[in-house]
N, C-alpha and C positions, 0 to 999 in steps of 0.2 A: 059317105062316110058317115057313118052313127055319130048322134051326139057325143056320146063320148068320146068318141076321135077327135072328134072337132075342139069338146075342153082340153083335152091332152095336148091338142096342136099350139089351141091358144096360150096355154101354161106356158108351155116351153118358148114359146115366142117371147112372152111377158117376162120372164127369168133371162133370156137369151139378153132382150133390150137392154135390162136393168143390168146384168153383169158387165155389158159393155160401157153403158153407163159410169160405171163405176171405176173398172179397171182405165178408162180414160182421166179418169181424174186422179185417180192415183199414182200414176205415171206423169203426172202434169205436177205432182209434188215433188221435191228436194230435201234431202239431208243437209246439213251444214253441209258436213265434211264433202258435198261432191261439188259442191260453188266457192264456199271458202276457206280460208287456210289459216288452222289453228294455232302456226308457230309463225305468225305472221299478224300480230297485234298493233291497231293502229292508233293514237291519239290525235283527235283531229280538231281544231280550235276556228271557229270560222263562223260565219253569219248565215242564217235559216233564208233560202230565195224561196222556197214554197213546200209544202207538204201535201202529199198525196195519198186521199185517206180512201183506199182501194182495197178491194180483194184479189188475191189471198196473202198480201202484206202491202200496211203502209209503208211508204218510200218520204223519206227527207231529204230534201234537198241543200247545200250548204256552200258558202264561195269559203273557201280556206286561202288565205294568203303565204304563200312561202316565203322563206327567209330572205330569197333576191328579191321579192316585192310580187311575184308572179301569182294573178288569183287563177286557183283549180277551183272547176264545179265538181263536188264530188255529188254520189246517190248511196246513200245506206237504207238499208232492206231493213224495216222493221217489226213486230209482230203483224197480224190482222190486225183491222182494225175494233173487231168484237174483244180481242185482248187486250188490247188498250183502253176501250171503255173502261173494263172489266178491273183495269187498273187507276180509273178516275182521270185517264187523258180524255178529252176531246177534242175536235178539228182547229181549235183556238188555242189548245195547251201553249205551243209553241209556235207564234205569230213570224211571218216571214218581218228580218230584221233582227230579230233576237241573236244576239252571241249567245253562242254555246261551246260546250264541248262534250265530243263523242267518243265514247271508247267501240272501240269495235274490232272485227276481224276482216282482211281485207280479202278480197276478191282474188282466185286462184287465175287470174285469168291477167292481173295485174295493172286492172282498168280504174278508175278512180271509183269505185264501190266498195261497200265494203258493210258485211250483217253489223248492227249497231246491238249492242249490248244495253249502255246506258247512255241517257243525254243530260249532262248538268247543266242548269239554268243557271243566268247571272247571281240568282238570289240564293247560290248554293245548292239547292233542292236537286235531288238527282233520282230521272227518271229510269223505270225499267223498264226497256222497250223490243227484248230481244221477244221470237217464238216460245213459248212455254216448252215445245219438246225437241227445241232449238240441237241441243247435243253440243252444244259450243262450249268450251271453256269458262269455269269462271273468272272474272275480272281480277288481273292480280291486284294487291294491296296498294301499289305506285297507281292506281286508275281508280280509286276510291278516294 
């Protein structure tokens, strides 16, 4: 095989590897509507148990006491850590034990999982936590 043919083979192999790498990443991410239901908004009042500061989404875990006294654990999907940092949040912005109100949209599978839009802190500050390109609907006035 000539040097020119070898160069073409290497170039094709490199492009194929790059394409497969990107294709896997693109398939791994999701649109809002594939997992969450815009017709099922949820407002949760509870206590932060943990915050996972991981890619591709941060997750906020909270315990919510139902009217009958039963405590449910919820997982709230937020934007990426990079997105949250650009909005001024840090790993310590919402420490465990903090009482919060979370507005978001429930998971389609009915689990105690939601895509979070806003977290309201005890001092009244509201943190916008959703992904920038989520295509989630705006919060209704009652949640603001």
